[in-house]
C-alpha positions in Angstrom: 0.0 0.0 0.0 1.5 3.4 -1.0 2.5 5.9 1.6 0.8 9.2 1.0 2.1 12.6 2.3 -0.8 14.9 1.4 -3.9 12.7 1.7 -5.1 10.1 4.1 -6.7 6.9 2.7 -8.5 4.7 5.2 -10.3 1.4 4.5 -12.9 -0.3 6.7 -13.0 -3.9 5.5 -15.9 -4.8 7.8 -18.1 -2.1 6.3 -16.6 -2.1 2.8 -16.1 1.6 2.9 -13.0 3.6 2.0 -12.4 7.2 3.1 -10.1 9.6 1.3 -9.2 12.8 3.1 -7.3 15.7 1.5 -4.9 16.5 4.4 -3.5 20.0 3.8 -5.6 22.0 6.3 -3.0 24.7 6.6 -3.6 25.4 2.8 -7.3 24.8 3.0 -6.7 21.5 1.3 -5.5 23.3 -1.9 -3.9 20.9 -4.4 -0.3 21.2 -5.6 1.2 18.7 -8.0 2.1 16.2 -5.4 -1.4 16.2 -3.7 -3.1 16.0 -7.1 -1.0 13.0 -8.1 -1.7 11.3 -4.8 -5.4 11.8 -5.2 -5.3 10.1 -8.6 -3.2 7.3 -7.3 -5.5 6.7 -4.3 -8.6 6.8 -6.4 -7.1 4.1 -8.7 -6.2 2.1 -5.6 -9.7 2.1 -4.3 -11.1 1.3 -7.8 -8.9 -1.8 -7.9 -9.8 -3.0 -4.4 -12.6 -5.5 -4.6 -13.3 -5.3 -0.9 -14.3 -1.6 -1.1 -17.9 -0.9 -2.2 -18.2 2.8 -1.4 -15.7 5.7 -1.4 -16.2 8.8 0.8 -14.1 11.9 -0.1 -13.7 14.9 2.3 -11.2 17.5 3.5 -9.3 17.9 6.7 -10.1 20.9 8.9 -12.7 23.5 7.8 -12.4 23.3 4.0 -13.3 20.6 1.5 -10.8 21.7 -1.1 -9.7 25.3 -2.1 -8.7 24.2 -5.6 -5.3 24.7 -7.0 -2.7 25.9 -4.5 -1.8 29.5 -5.5 1.7 28.8 -4.4 2.0 26.3 -7.2 0.7 28.7 -9.9 2.6 31.3 -11.9 4.5 33.7 -9.6 4.0 31.5 -6.6 6.5 30.5 -4.0 6.4 26.8 -5.0 5.6 26.8 -8.8 4.4 23.5 -10.2 3.9 22.3 -13.7 1.0 24.6 -14.4 3.3 27.5 -13.8 5.6 26.4 -16.6 6.1 28.2 -19.9 6.5 24.8 -21.5 3.3 23.4 -23.0 4.4 19.8 -22.4 4.8 20.6 -18.7 1.4 22.3 -18.7 -0.2 19.2 -20.4 1.3 17.0 -17.7 -0.3 19.2 -15.1 -3.7 18.8 -16.7 -3.2 15.1 -16.9 -2.7 15.0 -13.1 -6.0 16.6 -12.4 -7.9 14.9 -15.2 -6.7 11.5 -14.0 -8.4 12.3 -10.7 -11.7 13.3 -12.3 -11.7 10.5 -14.8 -10.9 8.0 -12.1 -14.0 9.0 -10.1 -16.3 9.0 -13.2 -15.0 5.6 -14.4 -15.0 4.0 -10.9 -17.7 1.3 -10.7 -18.2 2.1 -7.0 -20.4 4.9 -5.7 -18.5 8.0 -4.5 -19.9 10.3 -1.9 -18.5 13.8 -1.3 -18.7 14.8 2.4 -18.4 18.6 1.9 -17.3 20.2 5.2 -16.6 23.7 3.9 -15.5 25.6 0.8 -15.2 23.8 -2.5 -13.5 26.1 -5.0 -12.1 25.6 -8.5 -10.6 22.1 -8.8 -12.3 21.4 -5.4 -15.7 22.2 -7.0 -14.8 20.0 -9.9 -13.9 17.2 -7.5 -17.3 17.5 -5.8 -19.1 17.6 -9.1 -17.3 14.3 -10.1 -18.7 12.5 -7.1 -22.0 10.6 -7.4 -23.6 11.9 -4.2 -22.9 15.2 -2.4 -23.7 15.7 1.3 -22.7 19.1 2.8 -22.8 21.1 6.0 -24.4 24.5 6.1 -20.9 26.0 6.1 -20.2 24.7 2.5 -19.8 27.2 -0.3 -19.0 26.6 -4.0 -17.2 28.6 -6.6 -15.9 28.2 -10.1 -12.8 30.2 -9.4 -11.0 29.9 -12.7 -12.4 33.1 -14.3 -11.2 35.2 -11.3 -7.6 34.5 -12.3 -8.1 34.4 -16.1 -8.2 30.6 -16.5 -10.3 28.0 -18.2 -11.5 25.0 -16.1 -9.1 22.4 -17.5 -10.3 19.5 -15.3 -13.6 19.0 -17.1 -15.7 21.7 -15.5 -17.7 22.6 -18.7 -18.8 19.0 -19.0 -19.5 18.5 -15.3 -21.3 21.7 -14.3 -24.4 21.5 -16.6 -24.8 17.9 -15.6 -24.7 18.6 -11.8 -26.1 22.1 -11.4 -29.3 21.3 -13.2 -29.2 23.9 -16.0 -26.9 25.4 -18.6 -27.9 28.8 -17.3 -26.6 28.2 -13.8 -23.4 26.6 -15.1 -22.9 29.6 -17.3 -23.5 32.1 -14.5 -20.9 30.4 -12.3 -18.4 30.0 -15.1 -18.6 33.6 -16.3 -18.9 35.4 -12.9 -16.9 33.4 -10.4 -19.5 34.2 -7.8 -20.1 31.9 -4.8 -23.0 29.6 -4.6 -24.2 29.1 -1.0 -25.1 25.8 0.4 -28.9 26.5 0.6 -29.0 27.3 -3.1 -26.9 24.3 -4.0 -29.4 22.1 -2.1 -32.4 23.8 -3.8 -30.9 23.2 -7.2 -30.4 19.5 -6.5 -26.6 19.8 -6.6 -26.6 18.6 -2.9 -28.4 15.4 -1.9 -28.4 16.4 1.8 -27.7 19.7 3.6 -27.2 19.3 7.3 -25.8 21.1 10.4 -22.1 20.8 10.8 -22.3 18.4 13.7 -24.5 16.0 11.7 -22.4 15.8 8.6 -20.3 12.9 9.6 -23.1 10.7 10.8 -25.4 11.6 7.8 -22.7 10.8 5.3 -21.6 7.6 6.9 -25.2 6.4 7.3 -25.6 6.9 3.5 -22.3 5.1 2.8 -23.2 2.1 5.0 -26.6 1.8 3.4 -25.1 1.7 -0.1 -22.2 -0.6 1.0 -24.7 -3.1 2.4 -26.6 -3.2 -0.9 -26.0 -5.6 -3.9 -22.7 -4.6 -5.4 -23.4 -6.1 -8.9 -26.6 -4.2 -9.3 -25.2 -1.0 -7.9 -22.1 -1.1 -10.1 -24.2 -1.6 -13.2 -26.6 1.1 -12.1 -23.8 3.6 -11.9 -22.4 2.6 -15.2 -25.7 2.9 -17.0 -26.6 6.2 -15.2 -23.6 7.9 -16.8 -23.7 6.0 -20.1 -27.3 6.9 -20.4 -26.3 10.5 -20.9 -24.7 9.5 -24.2 -27.3 6.9 -25.4 -30.5 7.3 -27.3 -33.5 5.4 -25.9 -33.2 2.4 -28.2 -29.5 1.9 -27.2 -30.4 2.5 -23.5 -33.1 -0.2 -23.6 -30.7 -2.7 -25.1 -28.1 -1.9 -22.5 -30.7 -2.2 -19.8 -31.7 -5.6 -21.0 -28.0 -6.7 -20.9 -27.5 -5.3 -17.4 -30.7 -6.9 -16.1 -29.7 -10.3 -17.5 -26.4 -10.1 -15.5 -28.3 -9.2 -12.3 -31.0 -11.9 -12.9 -28.3 -14.5 -13.0 -26.2 -13.2 -10.1 -25.8 -14.8 -6.7 -26.8 -11.4 -5.2 -30.2 -11.6 -6.8 -30.7 -15.1 -5.4 -29.6 -13.9 -1.9 -31.9 -10.9 -2.1 -34.9 -13.1 -3.0 -34.1 -15.7 -0.3 -33.6 -13.0 2.4 -37.0 -11.5 1.5 -38.7 -14.9 1.9 -36.9 -15.5 5.2 -37.6 -12.0 6.5 -34.0 -11.2 7.2 -31.3 -8.8 5.9 -29.5 -10.0 2.8 -25.8 -10.7 2.9 -24.6 -9.6 -0.5 -21.2 -10.9 -1.8 -20.9 -9.0 -5.0 -21.2 -12.0 -7.4 
């Protein structure tokens, strides 16, 4: 198991839940090259671990993620690859962040963002790339790129319309760089749950446990088809649904679910 310097990856094999914490509270969990690379590596590690059924992502301290570390940008004290004048270096910088976003979108397992504070720029992109978002009332969201003359290179223009509910709201946040408060994010459907700060942990973990105790085969296929369905026409979606349902109908999880219902007990799903 790799040793990480800027993140904490914890796995609970008894509950089949992994927890990934961005651990740079003194920088409001802003991402430099090393932290971004570790995020991508940890996401790949979780994706490959058959024992993990749900991933929870959060930030240490009072922020979820403040986006790119300004110290790593042009003119900063610790310039990274995105501060380079070399286009190949810049491309490598984008690949670090895009690996993180793609890893979450391609992961078969559900990912929950436990948003404990501000999510800005790449931090907002990270939240958008998760499947479920649960936030405390202290959460705030901003597409910060326009404030410093940048384009959202980690997939924001693809993510925002799909998670904010409308092209208009995505355009507003992209063009103005204004904050979106937690109550508006909840009203728009961007947040699944909005809770008091002292309820965030329990609410998030309750959701994670509920999903982790469900049938992994059906849940994996549901996530896959949920996102693929954005690309399919109805005819293709129905064909894919038939294929997915055939897999679940012949799975051990389905047999266990039926048997548990007949015996009035909780099912013990094994993911096969």
